[in-house]
N, C-alpha and C positions, 0 to 999 in steps of 0.2 A: 975304514972302510972309503975304499976307494969311488971314485966318480960313477966308474960301469957299475960295481955293484947295489950303489945307491938307484943307479934306473932301473936295474931287474927287481925293485922294492917298492916302486912308485909304481900308483895307477894313473892313468889320461882315459877322460871322457871322451872316447868314443863310438862312432856309430858303429855299430855290426853289423857286415852282411853275411847271412848263409845260404850260395846258393847250387842247388841240386838237379840233378837228373833226373825223373822218369823212368821208371824200370831201367836202371844203367846194367843191371842183372843182366839184361836179356841180349845184351848187343858180343857179339864174338870177337875177338882180340883187334882185329882190324878197325873195325865200328867205330870199338871203342874209344881207341886212338883220333879217327877223324870228331867225335861227339867233343871227346874234351878240346881238340882244335876250335872247332866250332862255338863252344862254351866260351871259353877265353877270348876271341873276335866278340862275339858278341857283347861280355861284361868290361872288360879292354877298351873298345871301342867308344861305346856309352859313357865309362871315363872319362874320357878324351873328352867328350862331347859337351859332357859337363863341366871340363875343366875344370878336372879336379888331378891335380901336379902329381906328379910319382912320391915326393918325397914329403906328403900329405895321405900317399895310403899303403895299405898292408897288404898283399895280396900271398896266401899261402892255399899250395896245393891238397882236394883230400879228394881225389879219387875218380871219382863219379861226379868233382860239382867246385866249388872256390869259397874260399871262405876270405872275409876282408873284413879290412877295418877302416874306416875316416877319420882324421883328426878332427879335434873337435872347431875348429876355425874353419873348417865349411860347413856352412850350415846346411842344417838334418835337411830343409825342406828343399834344399834343391835335388838332394839323392831322394826322397821320396815324392818329386817331381819330374823333374825333367832328366834327371839318371832313368827313375825306371819310363819314362816316355820313348830313350832312346834306346833301354834296354827289347823294349816289346819291339820295335823298328826292326833293329837288328836281327831279331830272333825271327823277326815274319820275314826278313829276307835269307836269310840261314833256310830255314822250313823252304822255302818258292819250289825249289826242284826235287824235294826228299818226300820220297813214296811215306816213311815211316816220319812225320814231324819229328821237333827234338822238342821233349816240355821243360819246363824248368820250375822251380820252385823255389822262393826264396824268402827266409824268415827276417826279419829287421831289427833290433832292437838297440837303444843306445843306455850304455854305463860304462862304468868303471874298467876298464883293459888293465892286464900286465904282459911286457912283451917280455918275451927273451931272447936270445939265438937260435929256439925252436918254434918260435911264434907266440902264439897270442891263447892269453885264456882266462877267465874269470865265470861270474855268472851270468854276464851277460854273454860272453860266448854261449855259456850253456844254452840259454834260453832262445837265443837266435837260430841255434843249430834246430834244437827240442820245435820251432815253429814251423822251418821249413821241414820237417820231416813228420809233421802230425799228421793223421787218418785225415783229419776236414780236407786239407791241401791235397795229399795224394787226390783224395775224393771230388775235388771240387776240378781237378782236371779232367779228370775219366766222367765227373756226370756234366760237364756243361764241355766237353770236346773244345776245349780250352790249351793252349802251349804256354799258358804263364800266370799264376797263380802268387799271390804277397801276402806275407802275411806278417803286420806289423802288433809289437808287444801294448797292452793296456795305455801303457806312460808315454811310449812313441804314439800311440795316437789322439791321446788327450793335450797331449804339449806341443804338437807338429799337425797331423792331419785335422782335427779338429778346428782346425782356426781356417782353412784352405787355404789357396794362395795361386800359384800358378803351375799347372798344369795338378792341383791337386784337389780333388773332390772328394768330401766325408760323407757323400751320399753315397758315394758309389762303392764303403764297405761295410760289412756284412758283420756282425760281433755276434761269435762264440765264445760257449767256456769248455777247457781242456780239463781235464787231468793228466799234468807228469808226474817223473817222476820226481821232482821237487814241489809236486802240490799241484791244488788249482790254478789257475793262471784263466785270465782273460784273454781274448785274440779277437783280432779284427782281420778280417780276409778281403780280398781285392783283385776282379780279374783286370786288366788292363783293357781300356778299350770297349767295357762293357758296363752293364749298367752292377749294382748291387747282388749279389748273388746268393741263391736260397740255400742256406745251410742245408747238407745232406743226414739224416737222421740219426745213419748209425753213430754208435761213441767211439770215445775215444778207451782204450782197453789200460786198466788199470797194470802198473807195474808188476805189482805181486799175482793178479790174475788176469793173465794174457787173452784167457778167451772168453773176458765176463765184462760184459759194458758198466764201464765206471760213472762218466757224465758226458748229463745230456748237450747236444749242440744244439741252442738255441739262435735265433735268427735276428736280428736287432739291428736297426739301421740310424738307429743315434738320440732312441730316446730312453733314455737312459728308467727302463722299468725294471727294478727290483720286486723281490718276493716269494714267496710258497705260491706254485702253481693249486689251483683246486684241483681236488685227486677225483677221474674219473667215477660217473655215476654207473652203479650199476645196471646193464637192460633187462627188461623183464625177458624170463623164457619165451621163442621162437613157438608159435602157434601151430601145431600140428597135423594134418588135415586127416580126418573124423576122431577128431577130438572131444569133448567139448569142453570149452572157457567157462568159468564164470566168476564173475566180479561181485565179490559180498564186501558189507558195510556194516561191520559187526563179528557176533560170533555166527559161525559152520559147524555143523557136525556132519557125518555119512555115514547111513548106517542099511548093514545089506545083508541080510539072511541070516537075522538073531532072535536070538530067543528067547525072552526072559523070563522067571518064574514069580517070579514079584513087579511089584510097580516099581518102573524108572519115569526118574526126570531129564528130558529131554530138553535141553535152551533154558532160559529164565525164566522165574516165576513171578507172574504178575497179576495186578486187581488186590481186592481187599478178599477175594471171597479162600483166600489159600489154594485156587484151580492150577493146575498147571496147564503149559501150550507149548505144545511138541514144535520146537525150532527149526 
């Protein structure tokens, strides 16, 4: 086996970053070209300001976004801290004179990555892309009127974000459960420059049942509380105007316009003489 073939079979532990544009399908051909230019200016300028050299960086075009991987020798905290700050600042600069601001969704995960002449692959790549494309990421951009949302994997949050650091505020992340094609996962969402977001109520669609709710997106800001939720209690029926409402503790029966042909016992028998009492 030659050296090139060996290289293709080897996995490299890298930080994977998926960058997608909001509603890219609504751009016409001319505007889409301009949109792509803006995305590359934002991403590449941020990498330069974060001192990520070209030999440590892989960039791959995705039409309406960019797929990147950064070599393991670059600290992940630099990407989650300084690089995200620079992305946010560059994006604000690009949007300054735009009537419709460019919105970006970024998914981030660390894991084994394989390189070949056509790009990168691996589960780490799949997860980063799924996070960026998740319904929660899309909804947060709309619900919060933001121009940038970041989604990190659970492992990346635990290993890097939770410890904090320069430009990293774990309290500004919110946790959500997602159901992806690969199964249920936990992700952490962040809106740079803002407090921890409220995770929207709508659920991630199942791969098998696109129209059905699949997994609740719960809000959590770091207090690892898990477990089944208490089922909602049934509500008492609403009282209708003109109706009679009766509260009974014990047995009750109602009889109207009945004709009895022989003695009938209504209610419980009490006393020692065998007498009957109507309830």
